[in-house]
Structures are given as C-alpha cells and as structure tokens.
C-alpha positions as CSV (number, residue, x, y, z in Angstrom):
1,M,-22.5,15.0,-24.4
2,R,-19.2,16.3,-23.3
3,R,-19.7,15.2,-19.7
4,L,-21.0,11.8,-20.7
5,V,-18.2,10.8,-23.0
6,I,-14.7,10.5,-21.5
7,F,-11.7,8.5,-22.5
8,S,-9.9,6.0,-20.4
9,V,-6.2,6.6,-19.7
10,L,-4.0,4.5,-22.0
11,L,-1.9,2.1,-20.1
12,I,1.8,1.6,-20.7
13,M,3.0,1.9,-24.3
14,L,6.0,-0.3,-25.0
15,W,5.9,-0.5,-28.8
16,G,8.3,-3.4,-29.7
17,C,11.7,-2.1,-28.8
18,A,12.4,-4.6,-26.0
19,S,15.0,-6.5,-28.0
20,S,17.2,-3.5,-28.5
21,L,17.1,-2.7,-24.8
22,K,18.1,-6.3,-23.9
23,K,21.0,-6.2,-26.4
24,D,22.4,-2.9,-25.0
25,S,21.8,-3.8,-21.4
26,A,24.7,-6.3,-21.5
27,E,27.0,-3.5,-22.5
28,N,25.8,-0.7,-20.4
29,S,24.7,-0.9,-16.7
30,M,22.8,2.4,-17.1
31,V,20.7,0.9,-19.8
32,R,20.1,-2.2,-17.7
33,Q,18.9,0.0,-14.8
34,G,16.7,2.1,-17.1
35,T,15.1,-1.1,-18.5
36,Y,14.4,-2.3,-14.9
37,L,12.9,1.0,-13.9
38,L,10.8,1.1,-17.1
39,A,9.3,-2.3,-16.3
40,K,8.8,-1.3,-12.6
41,G,7.0,1.9,-13.6
42,G,4.8,-0.2,-16.0
43,R,3.6,-2.4,-13.1
44,Y,2.7,0.7,-11.1
45,L,0.9,2.2,-14.1
46,E,-1.1,-0.9,-14.6
47,N,-2.4,-0.6,-11.0
48,G,-3.3,3.0,-11.4
49,C,-0.4,4.1,-9.2
50,F,0.4,7.2,-11.3
51,K,2.8,9.0,-8.9
52,N,4.9,5.8,-8.3
53,A,4.9,5.1,-12.1
54,A,6.0,8.7,-12.9
55,A,8.8,8.5,-10.4
56,N,10.2,5.3,-11.9
57,F,9.8,6.6,-15.5
58,T,11.7,9.7,-14.6
59,L,14.6,7.7,-13.2
60,A,14.5,5.4,-16.2
61,Y,14.7,8.5,-18.5
62,Q,17.7,9.8,-16.6
63,N,19.5,6.4,-17.0
64,F,18.7,6.2,-20.7
65,Q,19.7,9.9,-21.2
66,A,23.1,9.3,-19.5
67,S,23.6,6.4,-21.9
68,D,22.4,8.4,-25.0
69,H,19.9,5.6,-25.6
70,L,17.3,7.3,-27.7
71,T,14.8,4.4,-27.9
72,G,14.7,4.1,-24.1
73,M,14.4,7.9,-23.7
74,A,11.4,8.0,-26.0
75,Q,9.7,5.1,-24.2
76,A,10.3,6.6,-20.7
77,L,9.1,10.0,-21.8
78,N,5.8,8.7,-23.3
79,N,5.1,6.5,-20.4
80,L,5.8,9.4,-18.1
81,A,3.3,11.4,-20.1
82,V,0.7,8.7,-19.7
83,S,1.2,8.8,-15.9
84,L,0.9,12.5,-15.9
85,L,-2.4,12.3,-17.7
86,G,-3.6,10.1,-14.9
87,M,-2.5,12.8,-12.4
88,A,-4.3,15.5,-14.4
89,E,-1.0,17.2,-15.2
90,F,-2.0,17.9,-18.7
91,E,0.6,20.5,-19.7
92,K,3.4,18.4,-18.5
93,A,2.0,15.3,-20.3
94,E,1.9,17.3,-23.6
95,R,5.5,18.5,-23.1
96,F,6.9,15.1,-22.4
97,S,5.0,13.3,-25.2
98,S,6.1,16.0,-27.6
99,R,9.7,15.4,-26.7
100,A,9.2,11.6,-27.2
101,L,7.6,12.3,-30.6
102,A,10.6,14.3,-31.7
103,I,12.9,11.5,-30.8
104,N,10.8,8.9,-32.5
105,R,10.6,11.0,-35.6
106,S,14.4,11.1,-35.7
107,L,14.5,7.3,-35.3
108,G,11.8,6.7,-37.9
109,D,9.8,4.7,-35.4
110,F,6.2,4.9,-36.7
111,P,4.5,2.9,-34.0
112,G,6.3,5.0,-31.4
113,Q,5.1,8.2,-33.1
114,A,1.6,6.8,-33.1
115,A,1.7,6.2,-29.3
116,N,3.0,9.7,-28.8
117,L,0.2,11.2,-30.9
118,S,-2.4,9.2,-29.0
119,V,-1.3,11.0,-25.8
120,L,-1.2,14.4,-27.5
121,G,-4.7,13.8,-28.8
122,K,-6.0,13.2,-25.3
123,V,-4.6,16.5,-24.1
124,H,-6.3,18.3,-27.0
125,L,-9.6,16.5,-26.2
126,I,-9.4,17.6,-22.5
127,N,-8.8,21.2,-23.7
128,G,-12.0,21.0,-25.8
129,E,-10.0,21.0,-29.1
130,D,-11.9,18.1,-30.6
131,E,-10.9,18.6,-34.2
132,D,-7.3,18.8,-33.3
133,A,-7.6,15.6,-31.3
134,R,-9.3,13.8,-34.1
135,R,-6.7,15.0,-36.6
136,L,-3.8,13.7,-34.3
137,W,-5.6,10.3,-33.8
138,Q,-6.1,9.9,-37.6
139,Q,-2.4,10.5,-38.0
140,A,-1.7,8.0,-35.3
141,R,-3.9,5.4,-37.0
142,N,-1.9,5.7,-40.2
143,L,1.4,5.4,-38.4
144,S,0.3,2.4,-36.3
145,R,-0.3,0.0,-39.2
146,K,2.8,-2.0,-38.3
147,G,2.2,-1.6,-34.5
148,S,0.7,-4.1,-32.1
149,A,-3.0,-5.0,-32.0
150,E,-3.3,-3.3,-28.6
151,L,-1.8,0.0,-30.0
152,R,-4.1,0.0,-33.0
153,S,-7.1,-0.9,-30.8
154,N,-6.3,2.0,-28.4
155,I,-6.1,4.5,-31.3
156,L,-9.4,3.2,-32.8
157,N,-11.0,3.6,-29.4
158,D,-9.7,7.2,-29.3
159,L,-11.3,7.9,-32.7
160,G,-14.5,6.3,-31.6
161,V,-14.7,8.8,-28.7
162,A,-13.9,11.7,-31.0
163,F,-16.7,10.7,-33.4
164,M,-19.1,10.1,-30.5
165,R,-18.5,13.6,-29.2
166,A,-19.1,15.0,-32.7
167,E,-22.5,13.1,-32.8
168,K,-21.2,10.9,-35.7
169,I,-22.8,7.8,-34.2
170,E,-22.2,5.3,-37.0
171,E,-18.5,6.4,-37.4
172,A,-18.1,6.0,-33.6
173,R,-19.7,2.6,-33.6
174,T,-17.6,1.4,-36.5
175,H,-14.3,2.5,-34.9
176,L,-15.2,1.1,-31.4
177,L,-16.2,-2.3,-32.8
178,Q,-13.0,-2.4,-34.8
179,A,-11.1,-1.6,-31.6
180,L,-12.9,-4.4,-29.8
181,D,-12.1,-6.9,-32.5
182,L,-8.4,-6.1,-32.1
183,N,-8.5,-6.2,-28.3
184,P,-11.6,-8.0,-26.9
185,Y,-10.3,-7.7,-23.3
186,S,-10.2,-3.8,-23.3
187,A,-12.3,-2.4,-20.5
188,A,-12.0,1.1,-22.1
189,V,-13.5,-0.1,-25.3
190,H,-16.4,-1.9,-23.5
191,Q,-17.1,1.2,-21.5
192,N,-17.2,3.5,-24.5
193,L,-19.5,1.1,-26.3
194,G,-21.7,1.3,-23.3
195,K,-21.7,5.1,-23.5
196,L,-22.6,4.9,-27.1
197,A,-25.5,2.5,-26.4
198,E,-26.7,4.7,-23.5
199,H,-26.5,7.8,-25.7
200,T,-28.7,6.1,-28.4
201,G,-31.2,5.0,-25.7
202,N,-30.3,1.3,-25.6
203,F,-30.0,1.1,-21.8
204,S,-30.0,-2.7,-21.5
205,M,-27.0,-3.0,-24.0
206,A,-25.3,-0.2,-22.1
207,E,-25.6,-2.1,-18.9
208,E,-24.1,-5.2,-20.4
209,Y,-21.1,-3.2,-21.7
210,Y,-20.6,-1.4,-18.4
211,L,-20.7,-4.7,-16.5
212,D,-18.2,-6.2,-18.9
213,A,-15.9,-3.2,-18.5
214,L,-16.1,-3.5,-14.7
215,A,-15.4,-7.2,-14.7
216,R,-12.2,-6.6,-16.8
217,D,-11.0,-3.8,-14.7
218,K,-11.6,-5.8,-11.5
219,K,-9.7,-8.7,-13.0
220,K,-6.7,-6.4,-13.6
221,G,-7.1,-4.6,-10.3
222,Y,-7.1,-1.3,-12.2
223,A,-8.6,1.0,-9.6
224,P,-9.1,4.2,-11.7
225,G,-11.0,2.1,-14.3
226,I,-13.1,0.4,-11.6
227,A,-14.1,3.8,-10.2
228,A,-15.1,5.1,-13.7
229,D,-17.0,1.9,-14.5
230,L,-19.0,2.2,-11.2
231,T,-19.7,5.8,-11.9
232,V,-21.2,5.3,-15.4
233,L,-23.1,2.2,-14.3
234,G,-24.6,4.0,-11.3
235,N,-25.6,7.0,-13.4
236,L,-27.2,4.6,-15.9
237,Y,-29.3,3.1,-13.1
238,L,-30.4,6.6,-12.1
239,K,-31.7,7.1,-15.7
240,M,-33.4,3.7,-15.5
241,D,-35.0,4.7,-12.1
242,R,-33.2,1.8,-10.4
243,K,-32.4,4.1,-7.5
244,P,-31.5,1.6,-4.7
245,E,-28.9,0.0,-7.1
246,A,-27.7,3.4,-8.2
247,A,-27.2,4.6,-4.6
248,E,-25.2,1.5,-3.7
249,I,-23.0,1.5,-6.8
250,L,-22.3,5.3,-6.7
251,S,-21.5,5.1,-3.0
252,R,-18.9,2.5,-3.9
253,A,-17.6,4.8,-6.6
254,I,-17.2,7.6,-4.1
255,S,-15.3,5.3,-1.7
256,L,-12.9,4.3,-4.4
257,R,-12.4,7.9,-5.5
258,I,-11.5,8.8,-1.9
259,L,-9.0,6.0,-1.7
260,L,-7.5,7.3,-5.0
261,N,-7.3,10.8,-3.6
262,Q,-9.7,12.1,-6.3
263,K,-11.7,14.5,-4.2
264,D,-13.1,16.4,-7.2
265,K,-14.4,13.3,-8.8
266,A,-15.8,12.0,-5.5
267,D,-17.7,15.3,-5.1
268,A,-19.0,15.0,-8.7
269,V,-20.5,11.6,-7.9
270,R,-22.1,13.0,-4.8
271,E,-23.6,15.7,-6.9
272,D,-25.0,13.0,-9.2
273,L,-26.6,11.3,-6.2
274,K,-28.0,14.6,-5.0
275,L,-29.5,15.4,-8.5
276,G,-31.1,11.9,-8.4
277,G,-32.7,12.7,-5.0
278,L,-30.4,10.2,-3.2
279,E,-27.8,10.2,-0.5
280,V,-24.7,8.2,-0.1
281,A,-25.5,4.6,1.0
282,G,-23.6,3.3,4.0
283,S,-20.0,4.1,4.7
284,T,-17.7,5.7,2.1
285,Q,-14.6,4.5,3.9
286,E,-14.7,0.9,2.7
287,V,-14.7,-0.6,-0.7
288,D,-14.3,-4.3,-1.8
289,E,-13.2,-3.8,-5.4
290,V,-9.5,-3.6,-4.9
291,D,-6.9,-3.1,-2.2
292,I,-5.3,0.2,-3.2
293,S,-2.5,0.8,-0.8
294,P,-0.4,-2.4,-1.2
295,A,-0.5,-2.0,-5.0
296,C,1.0,1.4,-4.8
297,R,3.8,0.6,-2.3
C-alpha cells in the first residue's frame, strides 16, 4: 500500500495576504520587488519548474527580509519549501516550512500556519511517520477554517491519503470527497480517489478518476502531475491485462520523467513494465503531453 498511495505536491500557497503586500509595495521598493519575485516563482511552480521557482522564492525572501516584511517572508519560505518538496530536498523543505510556521504563529495567521503544517505533514509522510503526518494535517484542518476553499481542499486531500495508508477506507473516502466538493478541478484529489477505487477493486471507476486527473493536469500543463497520472493509469492497465495500452502509456510516462530529469522515477516505471512482461514502446525521447523546456525558461 505504501508504494501505491502517494501525495501530489501542493502548488503555491498564497493565503490571502496580497492586500498587505500591495499596500506596502508603494512605500518600499524592496517589498515591491519581493512581491514580483513571489508571483514569478508561483508561475514556475505551477508548471513544475521547481528549481526556477526555488530561485525566485529565495530572492523574494531576501527582499522581504531586508524590508522586515514578515508576511512576505513567511509566504516566500513556505513556497520555497513546496518547491524543495518537488526537488526531493526534504530536510530543507522541513527547515524552511518550520521557519515560516514560527513567523505565522507570531503573526497569528491561522491559514498561513495551516499551509505550513501541510508541508510539514508531507515530509513526515515521506519519512514513514504516518501518525505524525496525520496529527499535523488534523491541526492544519482546524487552523484552515477561515482559509480559502483550495487550502481546505488540499488539507482534506492530505488527510484522505493518510487514512488510505492506514487502511481506513471509509474515512479516506469521506475526506477525499469533501476535498473534491471544495475544489472539483483538483487533479490531485481525482488521482487519489482513483487510487482508493483501485485499492478496493473498482478498476473501472479508478480509470475514470485517473483520466480526469490527467485531463486536468494537461489543461494546466503541469508536467510532474501528468507523469504521475500516466504512471498510475498505465499500472492500472497492467492489472486489467490491457498490456498494449499499458506499454504505450507507461512509455510516455518514462519519456516525461526523462524530460523532467527524474531518472529514478523513470527507472521505476521501466521496472513496472518489466514486471508486467513488457518493454518500452517506441521512442522515449518524445512526448506530446507538454513542452517542458519553454515553460522552465
């Protein structure tokens, strides 16, 4: 079950402090520059360009720090932590999100604290500390009550994953469906509902959810999400003995992992094909899902 259920990286968390940034930017050029870099990093993050995003969030933090702008510092730190999660820099992600959490506690910003705890929970889940992850996400849910629908949906999705890993199927389903109600466009929630359906043996429903997740990630051009969607869909087809489709889809997943410089994940997909008695179909140098390079320039 641990290999089957993964979380999707949470995209940029700007939790409602834009008005304060705009007000201060007229008085302080450093804040204005930090706000610009925060938005620029967000665009990179939305495209899965984690290194580019991290560079911009680091510069944003430096500008906010020079201006003693605590709200901006917390936003930049947490978004930097999200970028680092995408780069598998888990210790750094934990450190920066913890610093953001300390700032938001001093500010009394509850939605901000919820966003920070969401990231910290993911680090604990990666480390196999499921109970700690669930505890942090439950705290985040309580703190996010006045936050945006997207923030609350993300945290409910986190909890759904935690309950699924604990084999608490009904609790997982309840949380994931609540997450979907709050954000019907979330590819991550659709993918996790697909994993839940697959785990309970409902392969046709799982296929529907995976295809929905893929369509949403393709519409956004979110390459890491597309690669994950293709992987779970291809592996589902292996289980359903739809081997030609599995070979084609998993080959596309390998191509995209290569473009994203995710060699370990590409090798894992190759192993899935091998275990299914298949080989990579066609070339792994071309993929039609998204044009990676221009998005990350």
